[in-house]
N, C-alpha and C positions, 0 to 999 in steps of 0.2 A: 504494500500500500504506500502511495506517495501523495503528498499534498503540501500546500503552504502552511496549513494549520490542521492539526488532528486532535480530537478530543475523544478519549477512549475510556471505557468502563470495564475493568478486569480483563482487558485485552480480548473481549468478545464483541461487545457493542461499541460502535464508534461513529463519529461524525467527522468527515474530512471536507475541507473547504479550500478553494483556490487551486485550479488545475489539478484536481484530485484524480487518482487512478488506482483501481483495485484489480489485481490479477488473481485468477483462480485456475490453475492448470493452463489450458490453452485459451481460456476466456478472459477478457478484460473489459472493464467499464471505465470510461473517462467522463468527467463532468466537472462543473464548477462546485457542486455540493453533492456529497454522497453520504447517506446514512445506511448503516448495515449491521447485521448480526452474523458474525463469522461461524457461530455454532449451527445456525439453521441454514445459512447461505443466502438469506433474503437481503437485498439491498434496495434502496430508493435513491434515485439520482435525478437532479434537475440542473438545467442550464447547459446547453450545447452538449448533449449526451452522445457518446459514441460507444456502442456495444459491438465487440468483435470476437470472432473465434476462427477455427480452421475453415468454416464454411463461407465466411464473408463478414461484412460490417454493416451496421445500421445506425443511422443518426436519428435522434428524437429530442423533443422538448422536455419529456418527462419519462421516467422509467421506474418500474417496480419489477424486479427480476430475481430469480433464485439461481445463483451460480452453480449449485449442485445439480438441480433437476432440470434446468432450462425452462422452467415455468415462469410466466410473468406477463406483463403488458407494457406497451409503449404507446406514446401519443405523438402525433405529427411526425410520421416516420418516413424516411427515404434512405435508400442504400442498395446494397448488392449482396445476394446470397447465391453461391455456386453459379455465377454467371447470369443470374436473373436480377434485373434492376427493378426496384419496387418503390412506389410512393403510396402512402395511406394515411388516413386521419387517425387510425388507431390499429394496433396489432396485439393479438393475444397468442400466447404459446402454451401448449400443454406438455411440452418436452419433446413432442414428435411432429406435430402439425402446427403451422402458423395460420391463424385466421385473421383476416384484415377487412376493414370497412372503408368504403369509398376509395378504391385502390386502382392504380394503373400498374401494368406489368409489361416488361419487354426484355428480350435477351440481347438487344442491340445496344452497344456502347457508343453509337454515333448519335449526333444531334443534327437534325431531328432523326428519330429512329425509323428504320424501315417499317416496323410494325409496332402497334401498341394495343394492348388489351385494357379496357377500363370496365370496372364492375362495381356494383353496390356492395357486394361481399365476395371475398375470394379466400380459399384455403390452399396452402401449399404444403404437401406432405414431404417426409424425408426421402421418398422415392421420386420426388419432383412431379408428383401428380397434382395438376391444377384443377380445382373445382370452383366455379364462379357462377354467380347469379346476376341477372340483368346485365349481360355482357355486350359490349360494343367492340368491334374489331376495326382498327384503323391501320391501313397498309399503304406505304408510299404516299402519305399525306392525304389519303382519301378514306372516309368511313365506308366500309363495304357491307357490314351486316350488324344487326342487333338481335340477340337471341335471349330467351329467358334463363337458359342454363347451358353451361359448357363444362365438359370434363375431358381433359387431355393430359397426356404425359409428355413432359419436355425432355428431350434427349440430352445426355451429357456428351457433347462434342459429336454426337451422332443423331440422325433424325429421330424424333419422337413419334408420337401418333399423329396422323394427318390432321392438320388444323381445320381445313375446309373440306367440304364434300369432295370425294374423288371423282374425277371425270375420266371416262375411258371410251374406247370404241372397239367393237367386235364385228367382224365382217358378217358373222351369222346372226348376231343378236342386236346389232345397231349401236347407237350411242348409249352409254351407261352413266348413271349418276349414283354414287354410293355414299352413304353416310351412316354413322353410328355414334352412340353416346353412352355414358355411364351415369346412372342416377343413384345417389346414396339414399338408403332407407334405414330406419332404426334397426330392423332385423337383419339387414344385409345390403345388397345392391341389386339394381336392375340395369341390364345392358340391352340396348336395342340396336338393330341394324336394318337398313332399308337399301335395296338395290333396285333401280328402275332401268328398264331397257325400252327402246323405241320399237323393237320387234320381238318382244317376249313378255310373258307374265312377270309381274314384280315379285321380288323375294323379300319377305319381311320376317325378321327373327327377333325374339325376345328371350333373354337369358335371366333367370332369377338366381342370384349368387348369394350364398350365405357364408360368412366368414366363421370358421370354427375356432380361430384363435381370438384372444381378447386383448392382445397387446399390439401396438403399432398400427401401421396402415397396410395390412396384408392385401395385396392385389391378386386378382385371379391370375393364374399362370398363363402368360400369353401364348406359350407354345403348346397348350393343351386344348386347343379348339377341337370340337368333336370329330373333325375330318383330318386332323393332323396327327403326327407322331411326336412323342415327347423329345426324342433326341434329334439334333439337327447336325448332320454331317456337312462338311464344307462342300461336298459334291451333290447335295440333295436339293438345294434351293438357292435362289438369288435374293436372299435376305428379305423375303416378303411372304408372309403367311397366306396371303390371298391366292397366290398361284397354287400353293400346295392344297388348298381347300377347294379350288375351283371345280375340279372334276366331280367330286362328291356333292358339291353344292348343286350342280346342274342336274344330278341324278335324283335330287330330292326337292323338286320345285315346290313353291307355295309358301304358306304361312305355317310356322311351327313354333313350339314352345320348348325351351330347354331349361331343365331344373338341375342345378349343380351345387355341390358343396365343396369348398376349398379349404385346405389347411396348410400351415407353413412347412409341414414335413413332406409336401408335394404328393399328397394323396388326393384323388379327385373321384367323386362319385357323381354320376350323371344319369338323368332320365330325359330322353328326348321324345316328344310327341309331335308327329308330323300330320299335316293336313291330309296328305295322300298316304295313309297307312300309319301304323304305330310301331315304334321301336323303342325298347328299353335297353339301357346300357349301363355297365359298371366298369370303371377303369381305375387302375392303381399304378403307381410308380414306386420303385424301391431301388436303393443302391445294391449292386451285386458285382463282385469281382473288380471293383474300381470303376465300373461303368454304371449304367442304369438299365433296369429291367422293367418293361411295361407289360401289363396283362390287361386284356379287355374281353368282355363278353357282351353279346348283343342278342336280343330276341325280339322279333317283330314281324309285321306284315307290311311290305313295301311295294310301291308302284314306281317303277323307274321311268324317267322321261329322258329322251323322246322315244325310247323303244316301247313304252307302254306295257312292259312286262310286270305282272303282279305275282308275288309269291311270299309265303311265310318262310322265314329263315332263322337259323340259330348260328351264330358265328363266335369262335374263340380265337384270340390273337395273342401271340407272345412275341416280344421283340427285345433284343439285347444289343446295346451299343457299348463298345469297349471304350476305355479312356484313351485319350490321345497320347501316343507314345513317341518320344523324340528319337530320331535316328541321326546321330551326329549333331552338327550344329545347325544345319539348314533344313532338314527334312523331318516331318512328323507323319504318323500313320494312324488309322483307326479301322475297326471292323464292325459291321452291323449284321446281325442274324435275325431273320424274320421267319415266323411260322404261323400259318392260318389254316383253320379247319371250319367248314360250313356245311350245314344240312338244310335242304329245301324241300318244300312239299311238291313242287312241280319238276324236280330233277334229282339226279343222284347226288351223293355227297361230293364236295369239292374241297381240295386242299392244295396248298403250295408252301414251299420253303424257299427262302432267298438269302443269299449271302452277298454282301457288298464290301469290297476292300478298297481303300483309298490311300494314296500317298500324296503329300502336299509339300511344295517347295517354296520356302520363303526367299524369293529371288533377291529382293532388296527390302529396304525398310517399308516402302509403300506398294510393293508388288508381291502378290502371292498367287501361285499356280497350283493346280491339282489335277490328278488323273486317277481313274479308278475303274473297277470292273464289277458289274452286278450280274449275278447268275441266279436263275430260278428253275425249279422243277415243280411240275403240277401233276395232279391226278384228279379224275372225275370231271364233272361238268357243272357250271354255274349258269343260271338263267340271266344273271345280271352282268352287263358289260363292265360296270364299275368294279366288280370283283376281280376281273381279269386284266385290268390296266397295269398293275404293278408286277406282272409276271414275265415281262420281256427280258431277254438277255441284252444287256446294254454295256457300252463303254462310255464313260463320262469324262468330260474335260471342262476345266474351269480356270479362269484367270480373273483376278481382281486387282485393279490399279486404283490407289487412293492418292491423289495429289490435288491440284486445283480443281480439275475435273475428276470425278469418280466414275469409273467404268467397271461393270461387273457382267461377265459373259459366262453362260453355262450351256454346254452342248451335250446332247444325248444321242449316241449312235446306236441304232437298232442292229444288233449283230445277226438276227435271224433274216431280215429282209435287206440288209446291206444298204441302209439309207439313214439319213438324219431323222430321228423321231421328233426332236424339238430343239429350238434355240431360244434361250431366255436371256434378255439383255436389260440391264438397269443402268441408267445414266443420270448422274447428278451434276449439273453445272456448278461453277464456283458461286458461293454465296457466303454471306456473313452471319446472319442469325436466323434467316428463314431458308430452309433446305428444300428446294424443288427436286423432284425425282420423277423420271420418265421410265415406265416399265413396259416391256414388249415381250410377248410370247408368240412364237411362230405357230406352234401347234393350235393354240386357241385363237390365233389371229386377233389378239386383243391388245390394245394400247391403253395404259393408265397414266394419269398424272397425279402426283401427290405433292402436298405442301405441308411441311412439318417445322416445328420449332426446335432450335438447337441452342443450348447454353454454351458458354465459353469453357 
């Protein structure tokens, strides 16, 4: 503790005046006057207050804060937290989440900023999840939209969740507009998603999420969408879950309800109800052999589109992904093993096993390349096309370059028919605090444009 004048009581309670500063671990408070209790950790500061720690610094006219628990409140706030610049009339902290009133937020350190969010109330979690009410979006000096509620994750030096509705084009389905949001409730959360096409039925989805943990801001596991796999190999996707979910999403057109429970130990229980049929599912994930083991069981009656096949099926799935193992200084490798068994009312049983091996080369600091082999063996017959899409023998190639322009290319070579099965390309032009991203899939003939927030 430093100050021009200090008045202390039994070295516990104190009053410090005149350029006063109190430090507690990595946290410090500076002000013209500070009153505090070193036993409880609570301090009150007035006059040009500066609160700082490893996450950033905030200035305020008045502060009451607990240096031990990070609980407290500030008045007339402005500052920066993990690359996010904030102004607010008041700020409250419960030790994990910051809640602000009459707030503006941006990740741009330029004046004027490229974008600015203003809201009557906004919360920022430790995972950089932003939840705001009565939100207005200003970009490049122009106000674009005002919405009653917004929930988005800001990325740390990488794109977060798309800020605006995604716009895309598919040769078969026409122009696409996609948007989703997350609404907090007392018992859990509600997530909704809407996709509209000019030449197809709309897809509407609602997920009811219940947090099983009671501490912190536990978010739903982003890689555990119902049509995705828990492990993500460098050779499996171009860093966007939408492409991985696209095929299954098209096979289950319509409006459906998904009930899920999430816990911090990465277990997920899910029940899906579909407009065209009903399917119940249970999914778990556990560490095994240094990697991750996924098991999933499904039972339901489905109607596949556009083949219009209807059947009752029971499916069991096991998948193990090995940990990434270094080979020397520049190379790493991993292995994925899949096994699936299904029974149908309108066909014989169907099963397949698949092994994928990949090796990746860290060419330079900003360049990474990879190549791999995926082999599958099948038995029986399935009436659904979606069940048979992952059984091809493929060679996969990928290169990712991250510099001013970020380019990510993934190629899949069909070894059975000696032709390219798909090319997926993602391009991100240079940006400062708003990250645009252009996504293209040759197989789906689909183009998407995303706009996300990035902190410094």
